[in-house]
C-alpha positions as CSV (number, residue, x, y, z in Angstrom):
1,M,-187.1,-32.4,99.8
2,A,-189.1,-30.5,97.0
3,F,-186.7,-32.2,94.5
4,F,-187.8,-35.7,95.7
5,K,-191.3,-34.9,95.8
6,D,-191.0,-33.5,92.2
7,K,-189.0,-36.6,90.9
8,F,-191.7,-39.0,93.0
9,S,-194.7,-37.4,91.2
10,A,-192.9,-37.5,87.9
11,L,-192.4,-41.4,88.3
12,K,-196.1,-41.7,89.6
13,R,-197.2,-40.2,86.3
14,D,-194.9,-42.4,84.2
15,F,-196.0,-45.2,86.0
16,I,-199.6,-44.6,85.5
17,V,-198.9,-44.0,81.7
18,I,-197.3,-47.5,81.4
19,F,-200.0,-49.1,83.6
20,K,-202.6,-47.4,81.2
21,I,-200.9,-48.7,78.0
22,I,-200.5,-52.2,79.5
23,L,-204.1,-52.3,80.6
24,S,-205.4,-51.0,77.4
25,G,-203.5,-53.5,75.4
26,L,-204.7,-56.3,77.6
27,T,-208.3,-55.2,77.5
28,A,-207.9,-54.9,73.7
29,G,-206.5,-58.3,73.4
30,F,-209.5,-59.7,75.5
31,L,-212.0,-57.9,73.4
32,I,-210.5,-59.4,70.2
33,F,-210.6,-62.7,71.8
34,F,-214.3,-62.3,72.5
35,I,-215.4,-60.9,69.4
36,S,-213.4,-63.7,67.1
37,A,-214.9,-66.1,69.4
38,L,-218.3,-64.7,68.7
39,G,-217.6,-64.7,65.0
40,G,-216.7,-68.2,65.0
41,T,-213.2,-67.8,64.4
42,D,-210.3,-69.2,66.4
43,L,-207.4,-67.2,65.8
44,K,-204.8,-69.6,67.2
45,K,-206.0,-72.3,64.9
46,N,-206.3,-69.7,61.9
47,T,-202.2,-69.1,62.5
48,E,-201.7,-72.7,62.6
49,M,-203.7,-73.5,59.4
50,I,-201.8,-70.9,57.8
51,K,-198.4,-72.6,58.3
52,E,-199.7,-75.9,57.4
53,L,-201.2,-74.3,54.1
54,D,-198.0,-72.6,53.3
55,N,-196.2,-76.2,53.8
56,M,-198.8,-77.8,51.6
57,Y,-198.5,-75.2,49.0
58,A,-194.7,-75.5,48.9
59,E,-195.0,-79.2,48.8
60,I,-197.4,-79.4,45.9
61,N,-195.2,-76.8,43.9
62,A,-192.0,-78.7,44.6
63,E,-193.8,-81.9,43.1
64,L,-195.5,-80.1,40.0
65,E,-191.9,-78.3,39.1
66,T,-189.4,-81.1,39.6
67,G,-190.8,-84.1,41.5
68,I,-193.1,-85.7,39.1
69,D,-190.1,-85.4,36.3
70,N,-187.5,-86.9,38.9
71,R,-190.1,-89.6,39.8
72,L,-190.3,-90.7,36.0
73,K,-186.8,-90.4,35.4
74,E,-186.0,-92.7,38.3
75,L,-188.3,-95.3,36.7
76,G,-186.1,-95.4,33.6
77,E,-187.0,-96.5,29.9
78,V,-190.2,-98.3,29.3
79,P,-189.5,-101.8,28.8
80,E,-190.9,-103.9,25.8
81,I,-190.6,-107.3,27.3
82,N,-194.2,-108.0,29.3
83,P,-192.9,-109.2,32.7
84,Y,-190.6,-106.2,33.0
85,R,-193.3,-103.9,31.3
86,K,-195.7,-105.1,33.8
87,F,-193.6,-104.5,36.7
88,F,-192.7,-100.7,34.9
89,C,-196.6,-100.2,35.1
90,A,-196.8,-101.2,38.6
91,E,-194.3,-99.0,39.8
92,L,-195.8,-96.0,37.6
93,A,-199.0,-97.0,39.3
94,K,-197.6,-96.5,42.9
95,E,-195.9,-93.2,42.0
96,I,-199.2,-91.8,40.7
97,H,-201.1,-93.1,43.7
98,D,-198.2,-91.3,45.8
99,I,-198.5,-88.1,43.9
100,S,-202.4,-88.1,44.0
101,Y,-202.3,-88.2,47.8
102,L,-201.1,-84.8,47.8
103,S,-204.4,-83.6,46.3
104,E,-206.3,-85.8,48.7
105,K,-204.3,-84.2,51.6
106,Q,-205.6,-80.9,50.5
107,K,-209.2,-82.3,50.3
108,I,-208.6,-83.7,54.0
109,M,-207.9,-80.4,55.3
110,F,-210.8,-78.7,53.5
111,D,-213.3,-81.5,54.6
112,A,-213.9,-82.4,50.9
113,F,-212.3,-85.7,51.1
114,N,-214.3,-88.7,49.4
115,V,-213.1,-92.2,50.5
116,R,-214.9,-94.0,47.8
117,D,-213.6,-91.7,45.2
118,F,-210.0,-92.3,46.3
119,E,-210.5,-96.0,46.5
120,N,-212.1,-95.9,43.1
121,K,-208.8,-94.0,41.6
122,A,-206.6,-96.7,43.3
123,Q,-208.5,-99.5,42.0
124,Q,-208.3,-98.1,38.5
125,L,-204.7,-97.6,38.8
126,V,-204.5,-101.3,39.9
127,S,-206.2,-102.4,36.7
128,F,-204.2,-100.3,34.4
129,S,-201.1,-101.8,35.8
130,D,-202.5,-105.3,35.8
131,T,-203.2,-105.0,32.1
132,S,-200.0,-102.8,31.3
133,D,-201.8,-100.0,29.7
134,L,-199.2,-97.2,29.7
135,K,-201.5,-95.1,27.8
136,S,-204.1,-95.1,30.3
137,L,-201.5,-94.7,33.2
138,F,-199.8,-91.5,31.6
139,N,-203.3,-90.2,31.0
140,E,-204.3,-90.6,34.7
141,L,-200.9,-88.9,35.5
142,E,-202.1,-85.9,33.3
143,I,-205.1,-85.8,35.3
144,V,-203.4,-86.1,38.7
145,K,-201.2,-83.1,37.5
146,R,-204.3,-81.1,36.9
147,E,-205.7,-82.1,40.2
148,L,-202.5,-80.9,42.0
149,K,-202.7,-77.6,40.3
150,N,-206.1,-77.4,41.1
151,S,-205.3,-78.1,44.9
152,A,-202.4,-75.5,44.7
153,N,-204.8,-72.7,43.6
154,L,-207.6,-73.7,46.1
155,V,-204.7,-73.8,49.0
156,A,-203.5,-70.2,47.8
157,K,-206.9,-68.8,47.8
158,K,-207.7,-70.2,51.3
159,Q,-204.3,-69.1,52.5
160,K,-205.2,-65.4,51.1
161,I,-208.5,-65.4,52.9
162,L,-207.1,-66.4,56.2
163,L,-204.1,-63.9,56.1
164,R,-206.7,-61.1,55.1
165,Q,-208.7,-62.3,58.2
166,R,-205.8,-62.3,60.5
167,T,-204.4,-59.0,59.4
168,A,-207.7,-57.5,59.8
169,Y,-208.1,-58.7,63.6
170,I,-204.5,-57.3,63.9
171,V,-205.6,-54.0,62.6
172,F,-208.8,-54.1,64.7
173,F,-206.7,-54.8,67.8
174,F,-204.6,-51.8,67.4
175,L,-207.4,-49.4,66.7
176,L,-209.2,-50.9,69.8
177,W,-205.9,-50.5,71.9
178,I,-205.8,-46.8,70.8
179,V,-209.6,-46.1,71.6
180,I,-209.4,-48.0,75.0
181,Y,-206.2,-46.2,76.0
182,I,-208.1,-42.7,75.4
183,Y,-210.8,-44.0,76.9
184,Y,-208.6,-44.7,80.0
185,S,-206.7,-41.7,79.8
186,R,-209.8,-39.5,80.1
187,G,-212.1,-42.1,81.7
188,I,-212.0,-44.3,84.7
189,I,-208.2,-44.3,85.6
190,K,-207.9,-40.7,85.4
191,K,-210.1,-40.5,88.4
192,F,-207.9,-42.6,90.2
193,G,-204.7,-40.8,88.9
């Protein structure tokens, strides 16, 4: 009988320790949630934003490294005869417009998108293709490349900030968990245990 009583009391102590660990973890989680909400941070949205930024960064880098060159190779040689040259310029303008959309996508994510500016760029590309102005189209392509590099830098900077913020909340969560567990071990639950 004493054997079962000792086993039961040991089991009861183990159960209380597990209960304290779980309860302190839940309490720390709720505190982190409310602290982040008071700070104006949505941790779930930040995690989703980090994934989106990672995808965007990969897409921009792929375009900068090989995508633009592949697009130009697919267009082929620049024809000298005017109807074909005009068609080539129209296709080049379309490709430049598609490439510039990546930097505009980044601006949309960061709430810096300007519809008029994007529309003016599109109209400028159309006018260059109508006049078969290859030099201006290639200058515009260089500008778009610089915009993409700038967008990649902004995405990387924003991603670092969000990762640092998420890491700080994770570390804060574990510190709170330990402090609350110590409080529960010596405080409220000890009276009931």
